[in-house]
N, CA, C and O of each residue as an XYZ file, in Angstrom:
668
protein
N      10.596     41.702    -28.610
C      10.266     40.939    -27.383
C       8.550     39.814    -28.182
O       7.517     39.993    -28.826
N       9.229     38.884    -27.603
C       8.666     37.397    -27.683
C       7.027     37.348    -27.500
O       6.309     38.006    -26.747
N       6.774     36.568    -28.240
C       4.972     36.431    -27.798
C       5.355     35.306    -26.596
O       6.086     34.317    -26.648
N       4.490     35.917    -25.404
C       4.911     34.685    -24.592
C       3.791     33.280    -25.060
O       2.630     33.440    -25.437
N       4.326     32.257    -24.950
C       3.604     31.282    -24.964
C       2.777     31.438    -23.543
O       2.973     31.911    -22.424
N       1.662     30.706    -24.317
C       0.636     30.446    -22.849
C      -0.082     28.558    -22.498
O      -0.823     27.774    -23.092
N       0.562     28.571    -21.434
C       0.274     26.990    -21.043
C      -1.094     26.931    -20.373
O      -1.242     27.875    -19.597
N      -1.936     26.267    -20.427
C      -2.705     26.093    -19.279
C      -2.148     25.559    -18.166
O      -1.257     24.711    -18.113
N      -2.830     26.203    -17.109
C      -1.798     25.997    -15.933
C      -1.811     24.426    -15.671
O      -2.626     23.584    -16.046
N      -0.884     24.321    -15.061
C      -1.269     22.671    -14.968
C      -1.906     22.097    -13.247
O      -1.852     22.788    -12.230
N      -2.543     20.513    -13.352
C      -2.661     20.275    -12.878
C      -2.481     19.691    -11.683
O      -1.957     18.578    -11.660
N      -2.882     20.331    -10.459
C      -2.175     20.295     -9.117
C      -2.279     18.962     -8.831
O      -3.413     18.484     -8.810
N      -0.879     17.916     -8.497
C      -0.987     16.532     -8.341
C      -1.733     16.795     -7.075
O      -1.805     17.875     -6.489
N      -2.530     15.139     -6.574
C      -2.800     14.827     -5.761
C      -1.553     15.138     -4.799
O      -0.372     14.879     -5.030
N      -2.121     15.780     -3.620
C      -1.138     15.972     -2.318
C      -0.431     14.346     -1.541
O      -0.696     13.150     -1.657
N       0.075     14.762     -1.138
C       0.630     13.037     -1.497
C       0.093     12.631      0.213
O       0.179     13.256      1.269
N      -0.528     11.162     -0.181
C      -0.658     10.524      1.218
C       0.054     10.034      2.402
O       1.256      9.780      2.319
N      -0.630      9.871      3.563
C       0.451      9.183      4.393
C       0.574      7.810      4.652
O       0.378      7.336      5.771
N       0.951      7.024      3.480
C       0.634      5.755      3.988
C       1.389      5.081      4.670
O       2.619      5.086      4.623
N       0.289      4.079      5.755
C       0.401      3.055      6.875
C       1.633      2.296      6.467
O       2.084      2.232      5.324
N       2.240      1.586      7.819
C       3.508      0.725      7.381
C       2.600     -0.707      6.482
O       3.045     -1.397      5.565
N       1.802     -0.754      6.874
C       0.739     -2.449      5.818
C       0.772     -2.102      4.613
O       1.257     -2.710      3.659
N       0.004     -0.644      4.660
C      -0.359     -0.049      3.157
C       1.289     -0.419      2.133
O       1.471     -1.083      1.112
N       2.198      0.354      2.991
C       3.397     -0.134      2.359
C       3.874     -1.270      2.152
O       4.404     -1.257      1.041
N       3.969     -2.256      2.640
C       3.791     -3.443      2.283
C       3.013     -4.008      1.199
O       3.559     -4.459      0.192
N       1.701     -4.002      1.374
C       0.926     -4.726      0.489
C       1.222     -3.784     -1.096
O       1.227     -4.307     -2.210
N       1.487     -2.059     -0.759
C       2.006     -1.953     -2.445
C       3.251     -2.337     -2.883
O       3.544     -2.312     -4.078
N       3.945     -2.658     -2.095
C       5.703     -3.198     -2.855
C       5.294     -4.632     -3.348
O       5.454     -4.825     -4.553
N       4.603     -6.048     -2.324
C       4.318     -6.880     -2.698
C       3.359     -6.584     -4.323
O       3.864     -6.817     -5.421
N       2.000     -6.067     -4.143
C       1.161     -6.043     -5.276
C       2.722     -5.903     -7.025
O       3.125     -6.593     -7.962
N       2.920     -4.778     -6.508
C       4.189     -4.138     -7.708
C       4.711     -5.461     -8.477
O       4.658     -5.653     -9.692
N       5.265     -6.394     -7.414
C       6.321     -7.687     -7.752
C       5.574     -8.665     -8.168
O       6.066     -9.617     -8.775
N       3.827     -8.537     -7.806
C       3.744     -9.647     -8.553
C       1.837     -9.545     -8.228
O       1.292    -10.189     -7.331
N       1.128     -8.638     -9.145
C      -0.282     -8.575     -8.468
C      -1.226     -9.778     -8.626
O      -2.418     -9.640     -8.901
N      -0.680    -10.860     -8.452
C      -1.448    -11.997     -8.201
C      -1.340    -12.937     -6.672
O      -1.680    -14.063     -6.308
N      -0.598    -11.634     -6.003
C      -0.499    -12.429     -5.098
C      -1.452    -12.772     -3.887
O      -2.369    -11.984     -3.658
N      -1.356    -13.480     -3.388
C      -2.561    -14.289     -2.418
C      -2.434    -13.300     -1.190
O      -1.360    -13.086     -0.628
N      -3.816    -12.631     -0.774
C      -4.197    -12.027      0.488
C      -3.538    -12.790      1.536
O      -2.850    -12.215      2.380
N      -3.766    -14.509      1.532
C      -3.437    -14.622      2.794
C      -1.440    -14.864      2.911
O      -0.825    -15.197      3.924
N      -0.857    -14.564      1.549
C       0.063    -13.881      1.481
C       0.543    -12.955      2.493
O       1.339    -12.978      3.432
N      -0.259    -12.121      1.931
C      -0.333    -10.754      1.842
C      -0.372    -10.294      3.604
O       0.334     -9.546      4.280
N      -1.531    -11.131      3.903
C      -2.205    -11.070      5.555
C      -0.564    -11.737      6.257
O      -0.487    -11.106      7.311
N       0.470    -12.484      6.197
C       1.396    -13.124      6.256
C       2.061    -11.990      6.521
O       1.863    -11.444      7.607
N       2.804    -11.532      5.755
C       3.444    -10.096      5.304
C       3.280     -9.235      6.571
O       4.168     -9.221      7.423
N       2.054     -8.458      6.710
C       1.627     -7.584      6.866
C       1.414     -8.489      8.715
O       2.119     -7.870      9.511
N       1.052     -9.062      9.051
C       0.040     -9.779     10.290
C      -0.769     -9.067     10.386
O      -0.869     -8.213     11.267
N      -1.636     -9.302      9.353
C      -2.946     -8.975      9.663
C      -3.871     -9.510      8.841
O      -3.354     -9.941      7.810
N      -5.362     -9.686      8.917
C      -6.522    -10.571      8.915
C      -5.975    -10.422      7.492
O      -5.477     -9.358      7.123
N      -6.060    -11.385      6.777
C      -7.234    -11.342      5.144
C      -7.950    -10.294      4.589
O      -7.637     -9.431      3.769
N      -9.343    -10.624      5.415
C     -10.200     -9.581      5.178
C      -9.902     -7.741      5.773
O     -10.844     -6.950      5.743
N      -8.500     -7.305      6.270
C      -7.871     -6.482      7.022
C      -7.107     -5.867      5.586
O      -6.922     -4.746      5.111
N      -6.862     -6.939      5.289
C      -5.795     -6.863      3.575
C      -6.509     -6.467      3.097
O      -6.281     -5.272      2.910
N      -7.939     -6.970      2.472
C      -8.708     -6.379      1.627
C      -9.131     -5.812      1.633
O      -9.538     -5.481      0.519
N      -9.567     -5.016      2.749
C      -9.982     -3.901      3.010
C      -9.212     -2.945      2.528
O      -9.782     -2.018      1.953
N      -7.901     -2.931      2.629
C      -6.972     -2.192      2.759
C      -6.768     -1.445      1.261
O      -6.663     -0.269      0.910
N      -6.767     -3.326      0.246
C      -6.801     -3.107     -0.945
C      -7.507     -2.157     -1.705
O      -7.111     -1.368     -2.563
N      -9.048     -2.455     -1.061
C      -9.979     -1.771     -1.703
C      -9.617     -0.129     -1.681
O      -9.500      0.669     -2.611
N      -9.484      0.044     -0.183
C      -9.496      1.565     -0.315
C      -8.207      2.217     -0.862
O      -8.360      3.346     -1.327
N      -6.712      1.589     -0.889
C      -6.235      2.320     -1.946
C      -6.686      2.105     -3.375
O      -6.389      3.037     -4.123
N      -7.311      1.127     -3.908
C      -7.916      1.021     -5.392
C      -8.964      2.893     -5.196
O      -8.872      3.780     -6.045
N      -9.632      2.982     -4.196
C     -11.123      4.625     -4.562
C      -9.784      5.384     -4.599
O      -9.617      6.249     -5.458
N      -8.799      5.087     -3.679
C      -8.260      6.625     -2.995
C      -7.209      7.207     -4.900
O      -6.796      8.262     -5.382
N      -7.250      5.278     -5.438
C      -6.275      6.633     -6.737
C      -5.025      5.703     -6.005
O      -5.959      5.546     -5.219
N      -4.360      5.265     -5.705
C      -3.067      4.903     -5.051
C      -2.858      3.610     -6.348
O      -1.993      3.759     -7.211
N      -3.627      2.566     -6.328
C      -3.958      1.689     -7.092
C      -4.756      1.887     -7.982
O      -5.978      1.861     -8.135
N      -3.576      2.161     -8.744
C      -4.477      2.311    -10.286
C      -5.158      1.408    -11.420
O      -6.191      1.529    -12.079
N      -4.384      0.682    -11.379
C      -5.148     -0.893    -11.949
C      -4.362     -1.553    -11.961
O      -3.420     -1.179    -11.262
N      -4.142     -3.079    -12.782
C      -3.940     -3.698    -12.803
C      -3.062     -4.412    -13.900
O      -3.552     -4.037    -14.965
N      -2.271     -5.045    -14.098
C      -1.637     -4.905    -15.736
C      -0.475     -5.867    -15.906
O       0.468     -6.039    -15.132
N      -0.802     -6.654    -17.439
C      -0.018     -7.539    -18.126
C       1.472     -6.806    -18.423
O       1.626     -5.760    -19.053
N       2.377     -7.512    -17.893
C       4.004     -6.815    -18.076
C       4.296     -7.273    -19.676
O       4.801     -8.394    -19.737
N       4.086     -6.649    -20.929
C       4.494     -7.417    -22.012
C       5.858     -7.321    -22.589
O       6.497     -6.308    -22.304
N       6.265     -7.984    -23.159
C       7.817     -7.618    -23.412
C       7.498     -7.375    -24.669
O       6.629     -8.027    -25.248
N       8.332     -6.171    -25.364
C       7.239     -5.698    -26.599
C       8.253     -6.220    -27.640
O       8.024     -6.301    -28.847
N       9.719     -6.659    -26.852
C      10.527     -7.250    -28.096
C      10.273     -8.577    -28.717
O      10.776     -8.785    -29.821
N       9.347     -9.774    -27.983
C       9.101    -10.634    -28.303
C       8.144    -10.514    -28.839
O       7.818    -11.558    -29.405
N       7.211     -9.416    -29.013
C       5.751     -9.550    -30.051
C       6.227     -8.238    -31.269
O       5.439     -7.458    -31.804
N       7.863     -8.307    -31.499
C       8.224     -8.015    -33.085
C       9.084     -6.242    -32.816
O       9.884     -5.679    -33.563
N       8.519     -5.774    -31.491
C       9.117     -4.115    -31.908
C      10.517     -4.176    -31.081
O      10.540     -4.469    -29.886
N      11.647     -3.878    -31.811
C      13.094     -4.689    -31.723
C      13.830     -2.730    -30.764
O      14.626     -2.497    -29.854
N      13.112     -1.996    -31.524
C      13.703     -0.765    -31.652
C      12.788      0.258    -30.527
O      11.573      0.452    -30.572
N      13.489      0.666    -29.811
C      13.211      1.810    -28.643
C      13.567      3.444    -28.779
O      14.006      4.083    -27.823
N      13.516      3.562    -29.045
C      14.114      5.405    -29.328
C      13.416      6.103    -28.914
O      12.235      5.765    -28.834
N      13.919      7.647    -28.377
C      13.786      8.803    -27.786
C      13.720      9.734    -28.204
O      14.833      9.863    -28.712
N      13.080     10.774    -28.443
C      12.506     11.767    -29.701
C      12.720     12.862    -28.480
O      12.087     12.697    -27.437
N      13.888     14.313    -28.668
C      13.981     15.466    -27.781
C      13.295     16.009    -28.985
O      13.732     15.903    -30.131
N      11.996     16.699    -28.581
C      11.074     17.978    -29.685
C      11.159     18.764    -28.960
O      10.984     18.578    -27.756
N      11.466     19.926    -29.506
C      11.350     21.513    -29.565
C      10.316     21.811    -30.110
O      10.041     21.281    -31.187
N       9.289     22.918    -29.407
C       7.910     23.251    -30.728
C       8.698     24.427    -30.746
O       9.766     24.821    -30.278
N       7.348     25.034    -31.794
C       7.243     26.434    -32.370
C       6.831     27.194    -31.278
O       6.065     27.045    -30.326
N       7.476     27.941    -31.653
C       6.690     29.456    -30.092
C       5.276     30.078    -30.295
O       4.856     31.162    -30.699
N       4.799     29.073    -29.899
C       3.418     29.746    -30.781
C       2.369     29.267    -28.829
O       2.596     28.499    -27.894
N       1.432     30.148    -29.126
C       0.916     30.186    -27.885
C       0.134     28.982    -27.619
O      -0.048     28.435    -26.531
N      -0.450     28.537    -29.164
C      -1.175     26.970    -29.143
C      -0.430     26.246    -29.576
O      -0.902     25.437    -30.375
N       0.281     26.208    -29.436
C       1.400     24.613    -29.945
C       1.105     23.866    -29.000
O       0.582     22.763    -29.154
N       1.394     24.356    -27.936
C       1.131     23.664    -26.591
C      -0.032     22.374    -26.668
O      -0.007     21.144    -26.699
N      -0.818     23.221    -26.676
C      -2.548     22.599    -26.549
C      -2.514     21.864    -27.838
O      -3.179     20.855    -27.604
N      -2.054     21.801    -29.231
C      -2.409     21.313    -30.433
C      -1.247     19.985    -30.319
O      -1.567     18.902    -30.808
N       0.179     20.164    -29.609
C       0.992     18.834    -29.574
C       0.417     18.147    -28.684
O       0.236     16.954    -28.929
N      -0.113     18.803    -27.171
C      -0.440     17.822    -25.967
C      -1.581     16.667    -26.411
O      -1.621     15.582    -25.831
N      -2.486     17.008    -27.479
C      -3.789     16.074    -28.362
C      -2.687     15.299    -29.129
O      -2.383     14.233    -28.593
N      -2.029     15.607    -30.263
C      -1.467     14.906    -31.067
C      -0.680     14.227    -31.347
O      -0.704     13.367    -32.228
N       0.531     14.634    -30.315
C       1.676     13.198    -29.607
C       1.179     11.930    -29.774
O       1.243     11.031    -30.611
N       0.429     12.240    -28.231
C      -0.060     10.383    -28.427
C      -0.759      9.933    -29.158
O      -0.358      8.783    -28.982
N      -1.315      9.853    -29.692
C      -2.019      9.618    -30.730
C      -1.355      8.660    -31.778
O      -1.909      7.806    -32.470
N       0.148      9.057    -31.719
C       0.514      8.628    -33.236
C       0.980      7.286    -32.741
O       1.678      7.192    -31.731
N       0.545      6.114    -33.542
C       0.531      5.236    -33.610
C       2.399      4.400    -32.782
O       3.120      5.395    -32.712
N       2.899      3.663    -32.464
C       4.325      3.880    -32.172
C       4.334      4.416    -30.887
O       4.576      3.629    -29.972
N       4.131      5.541    -30.630
C       4.783      5.935    -29.513
C       3.521      6.069    -28.211
O       2.372      6.499    -28.105
N       4.693      5.323    -27.244
C       4.817      4.803    -25.900
C       4.264      5.143    -25.085
O       3.351      4.644    -24.428
N       5.380      7.119    -25.001
C       5.133      7.524    -23.664
C       5.300      9.299    -24.397
O       5.913      9.605    -25.420
N       4.651     10.071    -23.608
C       5.002     11.834    -23.500
C       5.060     12.626    -22.847
O       3.921     13.091    -22.802
N       5.569     13.071    -22.344
C       6.259     13.763    -21.151
C       7.115     14.983    -21.515
O       8.252     15.000    -21.986
N       6.018     16.361    -21.070
C       6.184     18.216    -21.335
C       7.451     18.370    -20.468
O       7.491     17.764    -19.396
N       8.129     18.873    -20.723
C       9.311     18.914    -20.170
C      10.049     20.766    -20.152
O       9.753     21.486    -21.106
N      10.657     21.147    -19.397
C      10.860     22.738    -18.707
C      12.604     22.718    -19.167
O      13.518     21.955    -18.853
N      12.566     23.502    -19.735
C      14.427     23.585    -20.762
C      14.000     23.956    -22.515
O      12.964     24.229    -23.121
N      15.058     23.826    -22.769
C      15.309     23.644    -24.209
C      14.612     23.146    -25.067
O      14.165     23.660    -26.092
N      14.419     21.401    -24.388
C      13.275     20.390    -25.061
C      12.180     20.738    -24.356
O      12.158     20.935    -23.141
N      11.126     20.829    -25.220
C       9.723     20.713    -24.782
C       8.908     19.680    -24.534
O       7.916     19.770    -23.811
N       9.312     18.537    -25.175
C       8.698     17.064    -24.878
C      10.395     15.755    -25.287
O      11.472     15.919    -25.860
N       9.647     14.467    -24.518
C      10.350     13.959    -24.322
C       9.942     12.784    -24.916
O       9.709     12.033    -23.968
N       9.700     12.133    -26.058
C       9.104     10.962    -26.450
C       9.656      9.799    -26.616
O      10.695      9.697    -27.268
N       8.902      8.478    -25.915
C       9.262      7.776    -25.997
C       9.002      6.917    -27.600
O       8.008      7.292    -28.223
N       9.915      5.738    -28.280
C       9.041      5.409    -28.968
C       9.293      4.498    -28.976
O      10.374      4.213    -28.461
N       8.117      2.985    -29.811
C       8.741      1.595    -30.007
C       7.958      1.413    -31.434
O       6.797      1.560    -31.816
N       9.484      0.924    -32.157
C       8.600      0.345    -33.655
C       9.132     -1.028    -33.512
O       9.640     -1.555    -32.522
N       8.928     -1.477    -34.630
C       9.163     -3.204    -35.311
C      10.767     -3.256    -35.716
O      11.625     -4.025    -35.281
N      10.969     -1.621    -37.209
C      12.086     -1.936    -37.422
C      12.126     -0.928    -37.896
O      11.085     -0.316    -37.654
N      13.306      0.027    -38.911
C      14.182      0.824    -39.085
C      12.243      1.656    -39.919
O      11.687      2.741    -39.751
N      11.927      0.577    -40.639
C      10.983      1.709    -41.721
C      10.473      2.477    -40.866
O      10.542      3.706    -40.849
N       9.799      1.594    -39.924
C       8.278      1.751    -38.949
C       8.781      2.645    -38.123
O       7.826      3.200    -37.579
N      10.132      3.229    -37.608
C      11.105      3.926    -36.603
C      10.447      5.774    -37.842
O       9.806      6.810    -37.665
N      11.128      5.129    -38.853
C      10.883      6.500    -40.188
C       9.703      6.593    -40.178
O       9.442      7.781    -39.986
N       8.255      5.657    -40.336
C       7.134      6.502    -40.458
C       7.141      7.412    -39.041
O       6.930      8.623    -38.976
N       7.423      6.558    -37.991
C       6.986      7.443    -36.822
C       7.586      8.558    -36.828
O       6.988      9.621    -36.659
N       9.028      8.450    -37.051
C       9.465     10.450    -36.787
C       9.433     10.962    -38.479
O      10.139     11.874    -38.909
N       9.035     10.635    -38.820
C       8.895     11.629    -40.472
C       7.662     12.368    -40.185
O       7.444     13.491    -40.639
N       6.539     11.464    -39.121
C       5.473     11.944    -38.688
C       5.211     12.741    -37.996
O       4.156     13.360    -37.858
N       6.725     12.846    -37.180
C       6.797     14.122    -36.067
C       7.561     15.321    -37.324
O       7.131     16.445    -37.583
N       8.192     14.968    -37.640
C       8.945     16.596    -38.330
C       8.403     16.629    -39.108
O       9.113     17.179    -39.950
N       6.981     16.274    -39.768
C       5.851     16.983    -40.593
C       5.129     17.786    -39.717
O       4.869     18.819    -40.334
N       4.629     17.841    -38.484
C       3.843     18.396    -37.921
C       4.262     20.112    -38.028
O       5.417     20.495    -38.218
N       3.175     20.951    -37.879
C       3.914     21.809    -37.910
C       4.088     23.228    -36.873
O       4.237     24.440    -37.029
N       3.951     22.121    -35.581
C       4.497     22.824    -34.512
C       5.226     22.400    -33.595
O       5.227     22.555    -32.374
N       6.114     21.611    -34.604
C       7.364     21.123    -34.095
C       8.906     21.473    -34.998
O       9.512     21.014    -35.967
N       9.046     22.460    -34.094
C      10.523     23.589    -34.850
C      11.843     22.416    -35.288
O      12.690     22.285    -36.171
N      11.374     21.703    -34.041
C      13.464     20.781    -34.263
C      12.798     19.042    -33.585
O      11.902     19.069    -32.741
N      13.215     18.032    -33.948
C      13.771     16.478    -33.404
C      14.848     16.398    -33.614
O      15.561     16.960    -34.445
N      15.186     15.156    -32.312
C      16.257     14.777    -32.137
C      15.748     13.524    -31.773
O      15.119     13.227    -30.758
N      16.284     12.423    -33.249
C      15.953     11.006    -32.210
C      17.207      9.987    -32.120
O      18.069      9.898    -32.995
N      17.173      9.225    -30.911
C      18.105      8.439    -30.798
C      17.644      7.194    -30.423
O      16.515      7.186    -29.934
N      18.255      6.077    -30.529
C      17.832      4.737    -30.856
C      18.281      4.064    -29.588
O      19.434      3.661    -29.433
N      17.442      3.969    -28.793
C      18.555      2.613    -27.722
C      18.739      1.914    -28.241
O      18.176      1.280    -29.133
N      20.413      1.892    -27.300
C      21.654      0.226    -27.749
C      21.149     -0.868    -27.201
O      21.019     -1.999    -27.669
N      20.755     -0.228    -25.701
C      20.729     -1.699    -24.693
C      19.551     -1.194    -23.394
O      19.523     -0.066    -22.902
N      18.991     -1.899    -23.165
C      18.149     -1.468    -22.472
C      18.713     -1.662    -20.903
O      18.221     -2.699    -20.458
N      19.485     -1.081    -20.027
C      19.794     -1.107    -18.771
C      18.786     -1.607    -17.386
O      18.825     -2.495    -16.534
N      17.961     -0.546    -17.717
C      16.769     -0.719    -16.680
C      15.660      0.166    -17.341
O      15.754      1.160    -18.061
N      14.301     -0.699    -16.737
C      12.938     -0.016    -16.897
C      12.364     -1.172    -16.026
O      12.348     -2.385    -16.237
N      11.803     -0.280    -14.769
C      11.283     -0.181    -13.925
C      10.703      0.848    -13.406
O      11.146      1.838    -12.824
N       9.020      0.294    -13.852
C       7.851      1.863    -13.135
C       7.554      1.167    -11.726
O       6.498      1.660    -11.330
N       8.085      0.121    -10.683
C       7.682      0.109     -9.826
C       8.161      1.540     -8.562
O       9.278      1.782     -8.103
N       7.090      2.120     -8.348
C       7.319      3.343     -7.257
C       8.411      2.304     -6.223
O       8.445      1.075     -6.280
N       9.024      2.943     -5.552
C       9.761      2.332     -4.325
C       8.939      3.230     -2.607
O       8.592      4.379     -2.335
N       8.954      1.572     -1.671
C       7.918      1.760     -0.064
C       9.275      2.228      0.085
O      10.093      1.325      0.261
N       9.814      3.636      0.055
C      10.973      3.728      1.380
C      10.148      4.129      3.161
O      10.856      4.218      4.164
């Protein structure tokens, strides 16, 4: 009889918002270009610039718009290696808590996703070179809560888009 891993109850995502068509147009445009003018958004939506401004502020307050960020090309800054690590954690009730805190703190780890199934985590890694990748992978496999790690190097990025579709 195995020891059941206790995981905290997952945070319940906010209920999906019913987003009106003008808001969808605004969101779609801002995702493509966060420097688009209120005037251009007003023309696209058929609303006054003041209404567009109000809607953007409301979308920000509701947390639908989480922020505005520059999209930086990691390769141009020397991060030539993108790797994906599939991690299986040890079967211990506290492993989830420890790994969920420790993994995001490792320099070079770009994203951490908790999964259901045979693999517990998917970790996206950005590294400057093979030695940097080796350092990150060694840090992963040295963690007592990690049972197994399978790291793969991405050869070619075919699509990378964080935009949310506005259907």
